[in-house]
C-alpha positions in Angstrom: 6.7 -11.6 -26.7 10.1 -13.1 -27.5 12.8 -11.6 -25.5 10.4 -9.8 -23.1 11.3 -9.5 -19.5 9.0 -9.9 -16.6 8.8 -6.2 -16.2 7.7 -5.8 -19.8 4.9 -8.4 -19.4 3.2 -6.7 -16.6 3.1 -3.2 -18.0 5.1 0.0 -18.1 5.5 0.2 -14.3 8.6 -2.1 -14.5 7.8 -4.1 -11.4 9.9 -5.8 -10.3 12.7 -3.7 -11.7 14.7 -5.5 -14.4 17.9 -4.7 -12.5 16.7 -7.0 -9.7 15.8 -9.7 -12.1 19.2 -9.5 -13.8 20.9 -9.9 -10.4 19.0 -13.2 -9.8 16.5 -11.6 -7.5 13.6 -13.8 -6.4 12.5 -16.2 -3.8 15.0 -19.0 -4.7 18.5 -19.0 -3.1 21.6 -20.5 -4.6 23.5 -23.1 -2.6 26.0 -20.7 -1.0 23.1 -18.4 0.1 21.2 -21.3 1.6 24.3 -22.5 3.4 24.9 -19.0 4.8 21.2 -18.8 5.9 21.5 -22.2 7.6 24.6 -21.1 9.4 22.9 -18.0 10.7 19.9 -20.0 11.9 22.1 -22.4 13.8 23.9 -19.4 15.4 20.5 -18.0 16.5 19.4 -21.4 17.8 22.6 -21.5 19.9 22.1 -18.0 21.2 18.5 -18.8 22.3 19.6 -22.1 23.9 22.2 -20.3 26.0 19.4 -18.2 27.5 17.6 -21.4 28.5 20.7 -23.4 29.6 19.5 -23.6 33.2 16.2 -25.1 32.3 15.6 -28.8 32.8 16.2 -31.0 29.8 12.6 -32.1 29.5 11.4 -28.5 29.4 14.0 -27.7 26.8 12.6 -30.5 24.6 9.2 -28.8 24.8 10.7 -25.5 23.7 12.9 -27.0 21.0 10.3 -26.4 18.2 9.7 -22.9 19.3 13.4 -22.1 19.5 13.9 -23.4 16.0 11.0 -21.4 14.6 12.1 -18.2 16.4 15.6 -18.6 15.0 14.3 -19.3 11.5 12.0 -16.3 11.6 14.6 -13.9 12.9 17.0 -14.8 10.1 14.2 -14.7 7.5 13.0 -11.3 8.7 16.6 -9.9 8.7 17.0 -11.1 5.1 13.6 -9.6 4.1 14.5 -6.3 5.7 17.7 -6.1 3.6 15.9 -7.2 0.4 13.3 -4.5 0.9 15.9 -1.8 1.6 17.7 -2.8 -1.6 14.5 -2.9 -3.6 13.4 0.6 -2.5 16.9 1.9 -3.0 16.8 0.6 -6.6 13.3 2.0 -7.2 14.2 5.4 -5.9 17.6 5.6 -7.6 15.9 4.6 -11.0 13.1 7.2 -10.4 15.7 10.0 -9.9 17.2 9.3 -13.3 13.8 9.2 -15.0 12.4 12.4 -13.5 
């Protein structure tokens, strides 16, 4: 199995597509991608905090964890949506050339 790709190891269905693997696809982010994600999360946190700006400081402290999690999840879901769109676009464009 020398020189085999992940797609080759799991059968002929080529999942995930080798094009995605060659582009560095996967669950790990490089440093610039992680910094960009952190920046987006901080922006979301600030947007949510502006909504609650009139709340008392002690109530904001209680909400702090929820605000952070909501911002993180929003950014993560946006990234996942983009990744899924790109994944399916790759699958369908490669199927058109095969059929």
